[in-house]
Each structure stands twice: as C-alpha cells, then as structure tokens.
C-alpha positions as CSV (number, residue, x, y, z in Angstrom):
1,M,33.3,43.1,65.6
2,S,30.2,43.6,63.6
3,Q,26.5,44.5,64.6
4,S,24.2,42.3,62.2
5,T,20.8,42.4,60.5
6,L,18.9,39.8,58.6
7,S,20.1,42.2,55.5
8,P,22.6,44.2,55.8
9,I,23.4,46.6,52.7
10,V,27.4,45.7,53.5
11,S,29.0,42.5,54.8
12,L,32.7,41.5,54.6
13,R,34.3,38.3,56.4
14,Q,37.4,37.9,57.3
15,A,38.4,40.9,54.9
16,N,41.9,40.4,54.2
17,L,43.8,42.7,51.8
18,T,48.2,43.3,51.8
19,L,49.3,46.2,49.1
20,G,52.3,46.9,47.6
21,Y,55.2,43.4,47.2
22,G,57.7,41.7,48.6
23,A,59.6,44.2,51.5
24,S,57.3,47.6,50.7
25,S,54.3,45.1,50.7
26,V,51.7,46.1,53.9
27,H,48.9,44.1,55.2
28,V,46.6,46.4,55.9
29,L,42.6,44.7,56.0
30,K,43.6,41.9,58.8
31,G,40.2,39.9,58.5
32,I,37.8,42.6,59.0
33,D,34.1,41.6,60.0
34,L,31.5,43.6,59.3
35,D,27.8,44.5,58.7
36,I,25.9,47.5,58.2
37,A,22.4,47.6,58.3
38,G,20.2,49.1,55.5
39,G,19.6,53.4,55.9
40,Q,22.5,53.6,58.2
41,S,25.5,56.4,58.7
42,V,28.5,54.7,59.6
43,G,31.1,56.5,60.6
44,I,35.0,55.5,59.5
45,V,37.4,56.7,62.3
46,G,41.3,56.2,63.3
47,P,44.6,57.1,63.2
48,S,46.8,57.8,59.3
49,G,47.3,54.9,57.8
50,S,45.3,52.6,59.9
51,G,43.1,50.6,56.9
52,K,40.1,53.1,56.6
53,S,39.8,54.5,53.0
54,T,40.9,51.4,51.9
55,L,38.2,49.8,54.0
56,L,36.0,52.6,51.9
57,M,37.8,51.6,48.8
58,V,37.2,47.8,49.3
59,V,33.0,48.5,50.2
60,A,33.2,50.7,46.9
61,G,35.0,47.9,45.2
62,L,37.6,50.3,43.8
63,E,40.0,47.6,45.7
64,R,39.9,43.8,45.7
65,L,40.7,41.4,48.4
66,D,43.3,39.3,48.8
67,T,41.2,36.7,51.0
68,G,37.0,37.0,52.4
69,E,34.5,38.0,51.2
70,I,32.4,41.0,50.7
71,H,28.5,41.2,50.0
72,V,27.3,45.3,48.7
73,A,23.8,45.0,47.9
74,G,23.5,41.1,48.0
75,H,26.0,41.3,45.2
76,G,29.2,39.2,46.1
77,L,31.5,41.6,44.8
78,H,34.5,39.1,45.7
79,G,33.5,36.3,43.5
80,L,33.3,39.1,40.6
81,D,34.9,40.6,37.7
82,E,35.8,43.8,37.4
83,D,32.8,44.5,34.9
84,A,30.7,43.1,36.9
85,V,31.8,44.8,40.1
86,A,32.1,48.5,37.2
87,A,28.1,47.5,36.6
88,V,27.2,47.2,40.0
89,R,29.3,50.1,41.5
90,G,27.4,51.8,38.6
91,R,23.5,51.5,40.2
92,S,24.0,51.4,43.6
93,I,26.9,53.0,45.2
94,G,27.9,56.8,45.2
95,I,31.2,57.6,45.7
96,V,32.4,61.4,46.7
97,F,36.2,62.1,47.6
98,Q,38.0,64.3,49.3
99,S,39.3,65.6,46.3
100,F,36.5,66.1,44.4
101,H,37.2,64.3,41.7
102,L,35.5,66.3,38.8
103,I,36.6,66.6,34.6
104,P,38.1,70.0,34.7
105,N,37.3,70.2,31.0
106,M,33.6,69.7,31.6
107,T,30.7,71.2,33.3
108,A,28.8,71.0,36.7
109,L,26.2,69.2,34.2
110,E,28.6,67.8,31.9
111,N,30.5,65.7,34.9
112,V,26.6,64.8,37.3
113,A,25.2,63.0,33.6
114,V,28.1,61.0,31.1
115,P,28.7,58.4,33.7
116,L,24.9,58.0,34.1
117,E,24.7,58.1,30.0
118,L,27.3,55.4,30.2
119,A,25.6,53.2,32.0
120,G,22.9,54.0,29.8
121,K,19.9,55.9,31.1
122,A,18.1,57.9,27.8
123,D,17.3,60.7,30.4
124,A,21.0,61.3,32.5
125,F,21.5,65.3,31.4
126,E,17.8,66.1,33.1
127,R,18.4,63.8,35.8
128,A,21.8,65.8,36.4
129,R,19.3,69.1,35.6
130,K,18.1,67.9,38.2
131,E,20.2,66.9,40.9
132,L,22.0,70.4,40.6
133,V,19.2,72.0,41.0
134,A,18.8,70.2,44.7
135,V,22.5,70.6,46.2
136,G,21.7,74.3,45.5
137,L,23.7,74.2,42.0
138,G,20.9,75.4,39.5
139,E,22.4,78.5,39.1
140,R,25.7,77.0,37.6
141,L,25.0,74.1,35.8
142,T,27.8,75.8,32.7
143,H,29.9,76.9,34.7
144,Y,33.3,74.1,34.6
145,P,35.5,72.9,37.4
146,G,38.1,76.1,37.7
147,Q,35.0,78.5,38.1
148,L,33.6,76.7,41.2
149,S,34.1,77.4,44.8
150,G,36.0,74.1,47.0
151,G,31.8,74.0,48.4
152,E,30.5,73.9,44.9
153,Q,32.8,71.6,43.2
154,Q,31.5,69.0,46.7
155,R,28.6,69.8,46.0
156,V,28.7,68.8,41.8
157,A,30.8,66.1,43.5
158,I,27.8,64.9,45.6
159,A,24.9,65.4,42.8
160,R,27.3,62.7,40.7
161,A,27.0,60.9,43.2
162,L,23.0,60.6,44.7
163,A,22.7,60.3,40.3
164,P,21.5,56.7,40.1
165,D,19.9,57.3,43.4
166,P,22.4,54.7,44.8
167,V,21.3,52.5,48.1
168,L,24.5,52.7,49.6
169,I,26.4,56.0,50.0
170,V,30.6,56.7,50.7
171,A,32.5,59.1,51.4
172,D,36.3,59.7,52.2
173,E,37.0,62.8,53.6
174,P,34.0,64.3,52.2
175,T,34.7,68.1,53.7
176,G,38.3,67.2,54.3
177,N,39.5,70.1,51.7
178,L,37.1,72.6,53.0
179,D,37.1,75.7,55.5
180,G,35.3,74.8,58.6
181,D,32.1,76.8,57.5
182,T,32.2,74.9,54.1
183,G,32.6,71.6,55.2
184,R,29.7,72.2,58.1
185,Q,27.1,72.9,55.2
186,I,28.5,69.9,53.2
187,A,28.1,67.3,55.8
188,D,25.0,69.3,56.2
189,L,23.2,67.9,53.0
190,L,25.0,64.9,52.6
191,F,23.3,63.9,56.1
192,A,20.1,65.4,54.4
193,K,20.4,64.1,51.2
194,Q,21.3,60.0,52.8
195,S,18.0,60.7,55.4
196,E,15.5,61.8,52.3
197,R,16.4,59.0,50.0
198,G,16.5,56.6,52.8
199,A,20.1,55.0,51.0
200,T,23.2,54.0,53.3
201,L,26.6,55.9,54.2
202,L,29.5,55.1,55.2
203,L,31.5,58.1,55.8
204,V,35.6,57.8,56.3
205,T,36.8,60.9,58.7
206,H,39.0,62.4,61.0
207,D,36.9,65.2,62.6
208,V,35.5,64.0,65.5
209,E,32.6,66.4,65.3
210,L,31.4,65.2,61.6
211,A,32.1,61.2,63.1
212,T,29.8,61.4,66.5
213,R,27.0,62.8,64.0
214,C,26.8,59.6,62.4
215,D,24.6,56.7,64.1
216,R,27.4,54.5,64.3
217,Q,31.2,54.6,64.9
218,V,33.6,52.3,63.8
219,S,36.9,52.4,64.7
220,V,39.6,51.2,62.3
221,R,43.4,51.3,64.3
222,S,46.5,48.9,61.8
223,G,43.9,46.8,60.2
224,L,41.3,45.7,62.7
225,I,38.1,47.1,64.0
226,V,39.0,48.5,67.8
227,D,35.8,49.6,68.5
228,D,32.5,49.6,66.9
229,A,29.6,52.4,68.6
230,D,25.9,52.0,67.4
231,A,25.3,56.2,69.0
232,T,21.6,55.4,68.8
233,A,21.5,52.0,71.3
234,A,23.7,54.4,73.3
235,A,20.9,57.1,73.2
236,K,18.4,54.1,74.1
237,A,20.1,53.3,77.1
238,I,21.0,56.7,78.5
239,A,17.3,57.8,77.9
C-alpha cells in the first residue's frame, strides 16, 4: 500500500533487496511501494527481522536495491553511483542511529562540524556550535563522547543530523539505548526539530507509543508493507 502526493520526498516502486549469498541469502524487501509526503512524520513498525531497518537504510542511501526504484528529494538513488548517492545524502538526509555512532576521539563540536567540513561548508564549526546550543548542549561543546551521558550523545547525533538542514531525517530506534525518561526527552526533541524545520521524519521503532506520535504508521512484516495508517486522516474522520 502507499499514500502518494504530487511530489513526495520519498518514493519507492517495486523495491526489492536480498542480503547475503547462496543458501544464507534472505529476500528482505519484497516489491515495496511507498510514498512519503514532505513534512510528514512516519513511524515504521514491525517485528525484528521484518525488514523495517533495511527499508530505512535504503531510503538513507546506505543500502542499494537489487531491483526497483527509490527517489529521495527528487533524486533517483537507484540510478546513481556511490559518490553521487553520498552527495545527496550529505545535502538532503540527516541520519540518527540507535547507537549514536559518534567518533570517540572527537569532541561534540568536532563530531558535528567534521561532516559539514567534508561537505565543503566554510562555516562548519559555527553551524555546529549553533546546532549543539539548539539541542541544549551549549556547555558541552568540548566534551568527548565518553564524557557524555547516553542522552547527551544522542543529542549530539541529532545536532549532527540537523546541521546540513536536511529535508529528510531518518532515525533508526533513536530511543532504543536510553532509559524511559531520557528516551521521551529525545523523542520530544526530535519531533520539535522536525516540526520547526518543516522536515520529513522517517522513524523506525519498536516503541508503540513513539510510533503513534507520528502522522502515519507503516507496518512491515516479512519484507512487505502490511498496513499503512494515516493518523491525521483517522483523526479527521473521528472528528
């Protein structure tokens, strides 16, 4: 199932992906069709091994389809080489991982600034500073990941994802390594930043409460989309 708009930020058509080789290969995505509108928040849910995280990695340009098409922010990633995909990702996609993926021997400021420098931004460190202040870490700029709590590390990761001002934010279990209260604070921050910037948020989670905060929930099972619920439309129907 899919829900389309005139110009979706994300569009997949007959997306297929098999991981592994020979007897150990697994057909992870099986002909997925999906459209995601600009500014929408979408929760991707499903059991472990259903393909939801792989779907997110395809959208982020970190996994390549075997067959089918994937368009993100007007770019057909399926037709681009690795360098071109990386360029689109650097400009248009912010990624937040469950395990933070910060560089341990770099400060919070450096972790946010270095990707901007690699993208050729002249004001990389000033932009990084502003993003860290915006996520409440203005006093932690020179701290290393090992000196930060899990919640603070995820705030750094969110600042890093937001720094290029992406049109799409993808988050894979962003609260999965955090306690309940910290996880809720991080979720609040993520939704607030998505809203204030008008970005699209694609969120993989096992947390039903977190998924229901999204405009829409897409359920994945055995590599197929089995349900696609638009919470906004449902709320309007009830009203």
